[in-house]
KEFI-382280 format. One record per residue (C-alpha): residue in three letters; residue number from 1; x, y, z. Coordinates in pm, 1 decimal. Layout:
BEGIN
<node res="ala" n="NUM" x="X" y="Y" z="Z"/>
...
This chain:
BEGIN
<node res="leu" n="1" x="-5053.1" y="-828.0" z="-879.8"/>
<node res="lys" n="2" x="-4939.1" y="-649.3" z="-567.7"/>
<node res="leu" n="3" x="-5112.0" y="-324.5" z="-478.5"/>
<node res="asp" n="4" x="-5035.0" y="-70.6" z="-210.6"/>
<node res="tyr" n="5" x="-5389.2" y="-35.6" z="-79.7"/>
<node res="asp" n="6" x="-5317.0" y="278.8" z="119.5"/>
<node res="val" n="7" x="-5200.7" y="458.7" z="-196.0"/>
<node res="val" n="8" x="-5504.5" y="334.3" z="-388.5"/>
<node res="leu" n="9" x="-5740.8" y="455.2" z="-116.5"/>
<node res="lys" n="10" x="-5563.7" y="791.7" z="-101.6"/>
<node res="glu" n="11" x="-5592.0" y="836.6" z="-479.2"/>
<node res="trp" n="12" x="-5962.4" y="743.8" z="-476.6"/>
<node res="ser" n="13" x="-6048.5" y="959.4" z="-175.2"/>
<node res="asp" n="14" x="-6161.7" y="1258.7" z="-383.3"/>
<node res="lys" n="15" x="-6335.1" y="1052.7" z="-653.5"/>
<node res="thr" n="16" x="-6644.3" y="837.0" z="-664.0"/>
<node res="ser" n="17" x="-6654.4" y="494.2" z="-505.8"/>
<node res="pro" n="18" x="-6425.3" y="233.7" z="-668.5"/>
<node res="phe" n="19" x="-6690.4" y="-33.0" z="-605.0"/>
<node res="ala" n="20" x="-6960.1" y="-118.0" z="-858.2"/>
<node res="gly" n="21" x="-7242.0" y="-171.8" z="-608.4"/>
<node res="asp" n="22" x="-7325.8" y="8.2" z="-289.9"/>
<node res="ser" n="23" x="-7031.9" y="152.4" z="-102.2"/>
<node res="pro" n="24" x="-6906.0" y="-63.8" z="183.0"/>
<node res="ala" n="25" x="-6935.1" y="27.6" z="545.9"/>
<node res="ile" n="26" x="-6590.3" y="159.6" z="634.4"/>
<node res="asp" n="27" x="-6454.0" y="74.0" z="974.8"/>
<node res="ser" n="28" x="-6189.0" y="278.6" z="1147.1"/>
<node res="ala" n="29" x="-5898.8" y="65.1" z="1023.9"/>
<node res="gly" n="30" x="-6025.5" y="35.9" z="666.2"/>
<node res="asn" n="31" x="-5984.4" y="-342.1" z="669.5"/>
<node res="asp" n="32" x="-6312.0" y="-404.2" z="485.8"/>
<node res="val" n="33" x="-6212.2" y="-169.3" z="203.7"/>
<node res="gln" n="34" x="-5874.4" y="-336.4" z="172.5"/>
<node res="ala" n="35" x="-6035.2" y="-678.7" z="167.0"/>
<node res="arg" n="36" x="-6277.2" y="-574.9" z="-107.9"/>
<node res="leu" n="37" x="-5997.3" y="-416.0" z="-311.4"/>
<node res="ala" n="38" x="-5798.1" y="-738.7" z="-282.0"/>
<node res="asn" n="39" x="-6091.9" y="-939.8" z="-418.5"/>
<node res="ile" n="40" x="-6154.3" y="-725.5" z="-728.3"/>
<node res="asp" n="41" x="-6110.5" y="-936.2" z="-1041.5"/>
<node res="leu" n="42" x="-5902.0" y="-719.6" z="-1273.0"/>
<node res="phe" n="43" x="-5913.7" y="-970.7" z="-1559.0"/>
<node res="ser" n="44" x="-6279.9" y="-1068.0" z="-1563.5"/>
<node res="glu" n="45" x="-6291.7" y="-1090.4" z="-1944.3"/>
<node res="asn" n="46" x="-6080.1" y="-1406.9" z="-1923.4"/>
<node res="gly" n="47" x="-6340.2" y="-1587.1" z="-1717.1"/>
<node res="gly" n="48" x="-6187.2" y="-1874.8" z="-1524.4"/>
<node res="met" n="49" x="-5871.9" y="-1893.5" z="-1732.2"/>
<node res="arg" n="50" x="-5660.7" y="-1723.8" z="-1465.1"/>
<node res="glu" n="51" x="-5772.6" y="-1963.2" z="-1193.1"/>
<node res="ala" n="52" x="-5708.7" y="-2260.4" z="-1421.2"/>
<node res="ser" n="53" x="-5358.6" y="-2141.4" z="-1509.5"/>
<node res="val" n="54" x="-5278.2" y="-2071.6" z="-1144.1"/>
<node res="gln" n="55" x="-5395.2" y="-2421.8" z="-1053.5"/>
<node res="arg" n="56" x="-5173.1" y="-2571.1" z="-1327.9"/>
<node res="tyr" n="57" x="-4876.9" y="-2367.3" z="-1203.4"/>
<node res="lys" n="58" x="-4928.8" y="-2479.1" z="-843.7"/>
<node res="glu" n="59" x="-4960.8" y="-2843.4" z="-948.4"/>
<node res="lys" n="60" x="-4639.8" y="-2825.0" z="-1155.5"/>
<node res="arg" n="61" x="-4458.3" y="-2653.4" z="-869.8"/>
<node res="arg" n="62" x="-4578.4" y="-2918.9" z="-626.1"/>
<node res="thr" n="63" x="-4453.7" y="-3206.1" z="-843.8"/>
<node res="arg" n="64" x="-4112.7" y="-3064.3" z="-939.9"/>
<node res="leu" n="65" x="-3818.2" y="-3300.5" z="-918.2"/>
<node res="phe" n="66" x="-3510.6" y="-3152.6" z="-755.6"/>
<node res="ser" n="67" x="-3285.2" y="-3455.0" z="-794.4"/>
<node res="lys" n="68" x="-2994.5" y="-3468.5" z="-1037.1"/>
<node res="lys" n="69" x="-3150.2" y="-3753.0" z="-1230.9"/>
<node res="ile" n="70" x="-3078.8" y="-3787.7" z="-1603.7"/>
<node res="arg" n="71" x="-3419.6" y="-3819.8" z="-1764.2"/>
<node res="tyr" n="72" x="-3312.6" y="-3892.1" z="-2120.6"/>
<node res="gln" n="73" x="-3011.9" y="-4113.9" z="-2185.5"/>
<node res="val" n="74" x="-2955.8" y="-3954.6" z="-2527.7"/>
<node res="arg" n="75" x="-2889.2" y="-3619.5" z="-2359.4"/>
<node res="lys" n="76" x="-2615.7" y="-3774.8" z="-2149.2"/>
<node res="val" n="77" x="-2460.5" y="-3941.3" z="-2453.0"/>
<node res="asn" n="78" x="-2462.1" y="-3614.0" z="-2647.6"/>
<node res="ala" n="79" x="-2317.6" y="-3425.7" z="-2351.1"/>
<node res="asp" n="80" x="-2040.3" y="-3682.1" z="-2310.5"/>
<node res="leu" n="81" x="-1951.4" y="-3660.3" z="-2680.9"/>
<node res="arg" n="82" x="-1954.9" y="-3279.6" z="-2687.7"/>
<node res="pro" n="83" x="-1603.9" y="-3132.4" z="-2656.2"/>
<node res="arg" n="84" x="-1558.8" y="-2930.3" z="-2339.0"/>
<node res="ile" n="85" x="-1409.6" y="-2584.6" z="-2379.6"/>
<node res="lys" n="86" x="-1253.6" y="-2413.0" z="-2081.5"/>
């Protein structure tokens, strides 16, 4: 989820604090507010499911095979028998 933090801060400027606890100390650049907005868990009802699925995705991405290797011989046989239409 990508957020434009400046737009979010501008929209919330006339409302109450977007944070559940005490309001953060705001520095001149607003870096602390942006950091806290980036760390808000928008899907907390799922518990750790998001982190687990992200970990699975990263592991699958890390172990992808990019070679042109035929993994199942039966697929090659079927492809060779299939008539080619141009």
